[in-house]
Structures are given as structure tokens and as C-alpha cells.
C-alpha positions as CSV (number, residue, x, y, z in Angstrom):
1,M,0.0,0.0,0.0
2,R,2.9,2.4,0.8
3,K,4.1,2.1,-2.8
4,K,0.6,3.0,-4.1
5,I,0.5,6.0,-1.7
6,G,3.8,7.2,-2.9
7,L,2.6,7.3,-6.5
8,V,-0.4,9.4,-5.6
9,L,1.5,12.0,-3.6
10,S,2.9,13.9,-6.6
11,A,-0.5,14.1,-8.3
12,I,-2.7,15.0,-5.3
13,L,-1.7,18.7,-5.4
14,L,-2.5,18.9,-9.1
15,I,-6.0,17.6,-8.7
16,C,-7.4,19.9,-6.8
17,P,-9.5,23.3,-2.1
18,F,-9.6,28.3,7.2
19,V,-9.9,29.4,10.2
20,L,-6.4,28.8,11.6
21,V,-6.2,26.5,14.5
22,G,-3.5,26.0,17.1
23,C,-0.8,28.5,17.6
24,G,-1.7,31.6,15.6
25,Q,2.0,32.5,15.2
26,E,3.1,34.6,12.3
27,D,5.5,33.2,9.7
28,S,4.8,29.6,10.7
29,P,3.1,26.7,8.9
30,Y,-0.1,27.4,10.9
31,S,-0.4,30.9,9.5
32,N,0.4,29.8,5.9
33,I,-2.2,27.1,5.2
34,S,-3.6,27.6,1.7
35,E,-6.1,24.7,1.8
36,I,-7.6,22.7,4.5
37,T,-10.4,20.1,4.5
38,K,-12.4,20.0,7.6
39,V,-15.4,17.9,6.6
40,Y,-15.5,15.0,4.1
41,Y,-18.6,13.4,2.6
42,Q,-18.7,10.2,0.5
43,G,-21.3,8.3,-1.3
44,G,-21.9,6.0,-4.3
45,G,-23.2,2.8,-5.8
46,D,-22.7,0.5,-8.7
47,D,-22.7,3.2,-11.4
48,A,-20.9,6.1,-9.7
49,R,-19.2,7.2,-6.6
50,G,-18.4,10.6,-5.2
51,S,-16.9,12.8,-2.5
52,I,-17.2,16.3,-1.2
53,S,-14.4,18.1,0.6
54,V,-15.5,21.0,2.7
55,G,-13.2,23.7,4.1
56,Q,-11.2,26.8,3.1
57,R,-8.6,27.5,0.4
58,E,-6.7,30.4,-1.0
59,D,-7.7,32.5,-4.0
60,P,-6.0,32.8,-6.4
61,Y,-5.1,29.1,-6.0
62,K,-1.5,28.8,-6.9
63,L,1.1,26.2,-5.9
64,D,3.8,28.9,-5.6
65,G,4.7,28.7,-1.9
66,K,2.9,32.0,-1.2
67,H,-0.2,32.1,1.0
68,N,-3.2,34.2,-0.3
69,Q,-6.6,35.2,1.2
70,M,-8.8,32.3,2.2
71,Y,-12.4,31.5,1.0
72,D,-14.9,28.8,1.8
73,F,-15.3,25.8,-0.5
74,S,-17.2,22.5,-0.9
75,L,-15.5,20.6,-3.7
76,V,-17.7,17.9,-5.3
77,V,-16.0,15.0,-7.2
78,I,-17.9,12.3,-9.1
79,E,-16.3,9.2,-10.7
80,L,-18.5,7.3,-13.2
81,N,-18.0,3.7,-14.0
82,E,-18.9,4.3,-17.6
83,Q,-16.8,7.0,-19.3
84,L,-18.8,9.8,-20.9
85,Q,-17.8,12.0,-23.8
86,E,-19.1,15.2,-22.3
87,N,-16.7,17.8,-20.9
88,T,-19.5,19.1,-18.7
89,I,-22.6,17.5,-17.1
90,D,-25.5,19.2,-15.5
91,V,-26.6,17.3,-12.4
92,A,-29.5,17.8,-10.0
93,L,-27.9,18.8,-6.7
94,T,-30.2,18.6,-3.6
95,I,-29.0,20.0,-0.3
96,N,-31.6,19.3,2.4
97,D,-34.9,20.4,0.9
98,S,-33.4,22.6,-1.9
99,T,-32.7,21.3,-5.4
100,Q,-30.8,23.1,-8.2
101,T,-29.0,22.4,-11.4
102,F,-25.3,22.1,-10.9
103,T,-22.7,22.1,-13.7
104,M,-19.7,19.8,-13.2
105,Y,-16.5,19.8,-15.3
106,F,-14.4,16.9,-16.5
107,N,-10.9,16.7,-15.1
108,P,-8.7,14.4,-17.3
109,L,-6.0,14.1,-14.6
110,S,-8.4,12.2,-12.4
111,S,-11.0,11.0,-14.9
112,S,-13.7,12.6,-12.8
113,Y,-16.2,15.4,-12.8
114,M,-15.5,18.2,-10.4
115,A,-17.0,21.5,-9.3
116,D,-17.0,23.8,-6.2
117,I,-20.4,24.6,-4.6
118,G,-18.8,27.9,-3.4
119,Y,-19.8,27.8,0.2
120,L,-19.4,25.6,3.3
121,L,-21.7,22.7,3.7
122,G,-22.7,21.8,7.2
123,N,-21.7,18.6,9.2
124,N,-25.2,17.1,8.9
125,D,-26.5,18.3,5.5
126,K,-28.5,15.8,3.5
127,I,-26.9,15.8,0.0
128,N,-27.9,14.0,-3.2
129,I,-26.7,14.2,-6.7
130,T,-28.7,12.7,-9.6
131,Y,-27.7,12.4,-13.2
132,Q,-29.4,10.3,-15.9
133,D,-29.6,6.8,-14.3
134,F,-27.5,7.3,-11.2
135,S,-28.2,8.9,-7.9
136,I,-25.7,9.4,-5.1
137,D,-26.5,10.1,-1.4
138,F,-23.6,11.6,0.5
139,Y,-22.7,11.0,4.1
140,N,-20.3,12.7,6.4
141,V,-17.6,10.1,6.9
142,S,-15.2,12.4,8.6
143,D,-17.4,12.3,11.7
144,S,-16.1,8.8,12.3
145,F,-12.4,9.7,12.0
146,S,-10.5,9.2,15.3
147,I,-8.0,11.8,14.1
148,S,-9.6,15.2,13.5
149,Y,-8.3,17.7,11.0
150,E,-6.9,19.8,13.9
151,E,-5.0,16.7,15.3
152,A,-3.8,15.7,11.8
153,L,-2.4,19.3,11.4
154,D,-0.5,19.1,14.7
155,I,0.8,15.6,14.0
156,A,2.1,16.6,10.6
157,I,3.8,19.9,11.6
158,E,5.3,18.3,14.7
159,N,6.8,15.4,12.7
160,M,7.8,17.0,9.4
161,D,11.3,18.4,8.9
162,L,10.5,22.0,7.8
163,Q,13.9,23.6,8.3
164,G,14.4,24.0,4.6
165,F,11.3,26.2,4.3
166,Y,12.6,28.9,6.7
167,E,14.7,31.9,5.7
168,D,15.9,34.4,8.3
169,G,13.4,32.9,10.7
170,Q,10.5,33.3,8.4
171,F,8.5,30.5,7.0
172,K,8.7,30.6,3.2
173,G,6.0,28.2,2.1
174,E,2.4,27.3,2.1
175,C,0.6,24.2,3.4
176,Y,-2.3,22.0,2.4
177,L,-4.3,19.5,4.4
178,K,-6.5,17.2,2.3
179,I,-8.0,13.7,2.2
180,L,-6.1,11.1,0.3
181,T,-8.1,8.0,-1.0
182,E,-6.5,4.7,-1.7
183,K,-8.6,2.1,-3.7
184,D,-7.8,-1.6,-3.6
185,D,-10.2,-4.2,-4.9
186,N,-13.2,-1.8,-4.6
187,F,-12.3,-1.1,-0.9
188,E,-11.3,2.4,-0.2
189,D,-9.0,3.6,2.6
190,L,-8.9,7.3,3.7
191,F,-5.9,9.2,5.0
192,W,-4.9,12.7,5.9
193,I,-2.3,14.1,3.6
194,F,-0.3,17.2,4.6
195,S,1.7,18.9,1.9
196,V,4.1,21.8,2.0
197,V,5.2,23.8,-1.0
198,G,8.1,26.2,-0.6
199,E,8.8,29.4,-2.5
200,N,12.0,27.7,-3.6
201,G,10.0,24.9,-5.2
202,E,10.7,22.3,-2.6
203,V,7.7,20.0,-1.9
204,K,7.2,17.6,1.1
205,N,4.2,15.4,2.0
206,I,3.2,13.4,5.0
207,V,0.4,10.8,5.1
208,I,-1.5,10.1,8.3
209,N,-3.9,7.3,9.2
210,V,-7.3,8.8,10.1
211,E,-7.9,6.1,12.8
212,S,-4.6,5.7,14.5
213,G,-2.7,8.9,13.7
214,E,0.2,6.7,12.4
215,I,2.5,8.4,9.9
216,L,2.6,6.1,6.8
217,S,4.8,8.1,4.5
């Protein structure tokens, strides 16, 4: 599994989105987080599966080592078992009792359709996406994580060697905390992945088990 995780690390930043927690120190990893996932929804069936990452990310979103102003996001990702030819699909998105048409865009890097709702979903929202013959109900799976996003953030920063990202006592980089999925024989494992991108181009990643807090890579 660790070999598979290693292959995913270089691509996770390309595929795609804070209220700062912890120390509040300036010029530190905590004050330079450019994307953080706080709530994670999943759902799916035989024809399609999907996820929704909820949190904050910078805008403009650039992997340049520089932290920008943060905005709320809820990133929806859908993978279809049958490949479509369309670059966009219009799905019916229902959040609680409100339904709207929602346009999703094909991402060739992940072979999935993606789009940002543009605001924060709650922890207990009832979410459904319907398109043609498939319907996906989403559930908050991060509620069952033993390691919260705050704890994952602390574990990552405490255990990652970040000396190369400091210059004259100032942190010269930006950080990302996301969910990493690992599929094996239709079974899906979830991990926290913490990534640091330096202004000098250096990139480091650390993968954390959502149940035990064990550092896997």
C-alpha cells in the first residue's frame, strides 16, 4: 500500500481546495495554510461514486509557496464507472430540501467530474446528486475519524522536517491538508495528507492514518 500512496503524492496537489487552529504564530506553517479540508462526505453505488471536501482554500489558488486570502469551498468530485464523452454535465444537486441544477467539469487528470459549490456545507446536511440513471446520497464520513483535522495538522507539523522552508526565521512556504483516498479491490481507505510547497520549489508530503494517527509516508 505504501508504494501506491507514494505514486499518488505527486498528483494529489494537481487535482485539486480556514480558520487557523493551534498557535496563531506569524510566519509559521499554521499561518500559511492555503487549503484545509475539515469535513469529508462520501457516497456511491454500482454506477458512480463521489466525495465532497469541505473547508477553506486560497484565491488565487497557486502552488507557488505563497499564501493568499482564504475562502470557503465545498468541492464535489464524481467518478462514473462508464466513461462519458461530455466535458461538462448538469446534475441535479439537492441539499436538504433545496434542489438546483449544478454544472460539473471533467478533469482528465483524475478522470472525474468536479465543481465547487462555493460555500461551506454543514456537518449534517442531506446531500444528493442525480444524473441520468445514477443517484448518489452523500454522508459525512469524517465524523467517524479518530483523528480530526486539527489533530492531523498538529501531528504533521510536529513530525515533518521543515527547516528547509525557513529563511531568516520566516516560513517561506504554504501548506495543504486534504483527504487522500487509496482504492484496492473496490475497498477504499482514507488518509490525511499534509503537503508543504516552498517558495524555492521544494515539496514535502506526510500521510497520516485517520484512525490511529500513524504516519505512513
